[in-house]
C-alpha positions as CSV (number, residue, x, y, z in Angstrom):
1,X,141.5,86.6,122.3
2,X,141.4,84.9,118.8
3,X,138.6,82.5,119.9
4,X,136.6,85.3,121.3
5,X,136.9,87.3,118.1
6,X,135.8,84.2,116.0
7,X,132.8,83.7,118.3
8,X,131.9,87.4,118.0
9,X,132.3,87.3,114.2
10,X,130.1,84.2,114.1
11,X,127.4,85.8,116.2
12,X,127.4,88.9,114.1
13,X,127.2,86.8,110.9
14,X,124.2,84.9,112.4
15,X,122.4,88.1,113.3
16,X,123.0,89.6,109.9
17,X,121.8,86.5,108.2
18,X,118.6,86.4,110.2
19,X,118.0,90.1,109.7
20,X,118.6,89.8,106.0
21,X,116.3,86.8,105.5
22,X,113.4,88.9,104.2
23,X,115.7,91.0,102.0
24,X,117.2,87.8,100.6
25,X,113.8,86.5,99.6
26,X,113.0,89.8,97.9
27,X,116.3,89.6,96.1
28,X,115.6,86.1,94.9
29,X,112.1,87.2,93.8
30,X,113.5,90.2,91.9
31,X,116.2,88.0,90.3
32,X,113.7,85.4,89.2
33,X,111.4,87.9,87.6
34,X,114.3,89.7,85.9
35,X,115.6,86.4,84.5
36,X,112.1,85.6,83.3
37,X,111.8,88.9,81.4
38,X,115.1,88.1,79.7
39,X,113.6,84.8,78.4
40,X,110.5,86.2,76.8
41,X,110.3,86.4,73.0
42,X,107.5,87.8,70.9
43,X,105.2,85.3,69.4
44,X,102.2,85.3,67.1
45,X,100.4,82.4,68.9
46,X,100.7,80.1,71.9
47,X,102.2,77.2,70.1
48,X,104.6,75.3,72.4
49,X,103.0,76.6,75.5
50,X,102.3,73.7,77.9
51,X,101.1,75.8,80.9
52,X,97.3,76.1,81.1
53,X,96.5,79.6,79.7
54,X,94.9,82.2,81.9
55,X,93.2,84.9,80.0
56,X,91.4,88.2,80.7
57,X,88.4,87.7,78.3
58,X,86.6,90.8,79.6
59,X,89.6,93.0,78.9
60,X,90.1,91.3,75.5
61,X,86.6,92.2,74.5
62,X,87.1,95.9,75.4
63,X,90.8,96.4,74.6
64,X,91.5,93.8,71.9
65,X,93.8,90.8,71.6
66,X,96.8,90.7,73.9
67,X,100.4,90.8,72.9
68,X,101.9,87.3,73.2
69,X,105.3,86.3,74.4
70,X,106.7,82.8,75.0
71,X,109.6,81.8,77.3
72,X,110.7,78.7,75.4
73,X,110.1,76.5,78.5
74,X,106.3,76.0,78.0
75,X,105.4,79.4,79.6
76,X,103.9,82.6,78.2
77,X,103.2,86.2,78.9
78,X,100.0,87.9,77.7
79,X,99.8,91.8,77.8
80,X,96.4,93.5,77.5
81,X,96.7,97.2,76.9
82,X,94.0,99.9,76.8
83,X,94.4,101.5,73.4
84,X,92.9,104.8,74.6
85,X,94.8,105.2,77.9
86,X,98.5,105.1,78.2
87,X,100.0,103.3,81.2
88,X,96.9,101.1,81.6
89,X,97.5,97.3,81.1
90,X,97.3,93.9,82.6
91,X,100.1,91.3,82.2
92,X,99.6,87.6,82.8
93,X,102.7,85.5,83.3
94,X,102.1,81.7,83.0
95,X,105.2,79.6,84.1
96,X,106.2,76.0,84.2
97,X,108.1,76.5,87.5
98,X,107.0,78.5,90.6
99,X,108.6,81.8,91.6
100,X,110.4,82.1,94.9
101,X,108.1,82.9,97.9
102,X,108.0,86.3,99.5
103,X,107.7,86.6,103.3
104,X,106.4,90.2,103.1
105,X,105.7,92.6,100.3
106,X,108.6,94.7,99.1
107,X,108.8,98.3,100.2
108,X,106.9,100.7,98.0
109,X,109.3,103.1,96.3
110,X,108.8,106.1,94.0
111,X,109.1,109.8,93.8
112,X,106.9,112.2,95.7
113,X,104.4,114.2,93.7
114,X,104.2,118.0,94.2
115,X,100.9,120.0,94.3
116,X,101.3,121.0,90.7
117,X,101.5,117.3,89.5
118,X,105.3,117.4,88.9
119,X,107.7,115.0,90.5
120,X,109.7,116.2,93.4
121,X,112.7,114.1,92.5
122,X,112.9,112.8,96.1
123,X,112.9,109.0,96.3
124,X,110.9,107.5,99.2
125,X,110.3,103.9,100.4
126,X,107.6,102.8,102.8
127,X,106.4,99.5,104.3
128,X,103.1,98.2,103.0
129,X,100.7,95.4,103.8
130,X,99.6,92.5,101.6
131,X,96.3,93.0,99.8
132,X,94.3,89.9,98.8
133,X,92.2,89.1,95.8
134,X,90.3,85.9,94.8
135,X,91.5,84.4,91.6
136,X,89.4,81.3,90.5
137,X,88.5,80.6,94.1
138,X,92.1,80.9,95.4
139,X,93.1,83.7,97.7
140,X,96.1,85.5,96.2
141,X,98.3,88.1,97.8
142,X,99.3,91.3,95.9
143,X,101.0,94.6,96.6
144,X,101.9,97.9,94.9
145,X,105.2,97.4,93.1
146,X,105.9,101.1,92.4
147,X,104.3,104.5,92.4
148,X,103.3,106.2,89.2
149,X,105.2,109.1,87.8
150,X,106.9,110.4,84.8
151,X,106.6,107.9,81.9
152,X,105.0,105.1,83.9
153,X,101.8,104.4,85.8
154,X,101.7,102.8,89.1
155,X,102.6,99.1,89.0
156,X,100.9,96.4,91.1
157,X,101.9,92.7,91.3
158,X,100.6,89.5,92.8
159,X,103.1,87.1,94.3
160,X,103.6,83.8,92.5
161,X,100.7,81.4,92.8
162,X,99.6,78.0,91.5
163,X,96.3,77.1,89.9
164,X,94.8,73.9,88.6
165,X,93.0,74.1,85.2
166,X,89.7,72.3,84.6
167,X,91.7,69.5,82.8
168,X,93.7,68.8,86.0
169,X,97.0,70.4,84.8
170,X,98.8,72.9,87.1
171,X,100.5,76.1,86.2
172,X,102.3,78.8,88.1
173,X,101.2,82.5,87.6
174,X,101.9,86.1,88.4
175,X,99.7,89.0,87.5
176,X,101.0,92.5,87.0
177,X,99.0,95.7,86.3
178,X,100.0,99.2,85.3
179,X,97.4,101.8,86.0
180,X,98.1,105.5,85.2
181,X,95.2,106.4,87.6
182,X,96.9,104.6,90.5
183,X,93.5,103.0,91.1
184,X,93.9,99.8,93.1
185,X,90.2,99.0,92.9
186,X,90.4,98.6,89.1
187,X,93.5,96.5,89.5
188,X,91.8,94.2,91.9
189,X,88.9,93.8,89.4
190,X,91.4,92.9,86.6
191,X,93.2,90.4,88.8
192,X,90.0,88.7,89.8
193,X,88.6,88.6,86.3
194,X,91.2,86.1,84.8
195,X,90.1,82.6,84.0
196,X,91.0,79.5,82.0
């Protein structure tokens, strides 16, 4: 009886581990991004940054210079914000180390919007498919991170990806966009516009 129970427990553990594989990857992804946010400190310049710097020069011409943050490990974060429209910005993360891989995009969560443009207060989650965008001739997968509502716009994120700069150095990147209009087309244009 005891051996049978151990075999059953082992089989259940194996099934749970296999079923949670995708969830474990999402958890690693979320933990890595959370840890990264905790490392970032405001900076006036990019001194000490060793990762090749991706920029959004077109947005810089329209919206102005980005806010700069450094992670103390050679990486950086540039935040471009539209001064006229709240909840509209592009964030470029440049990192010395790659982020964990995602097997599938996280489920989209958020509150349902009522007909009168107020939030219903009901949380919902739904599956979503990867979208793709070309960044400097590389196909990059991205997804909608959250729905807009309340004090935030909708958030969109690429998965972590690696690029080689013209000088041969490699960097690891993640692009994040907030768009109050929930316009995925504009976000795709922003993602594809970045360059060294």
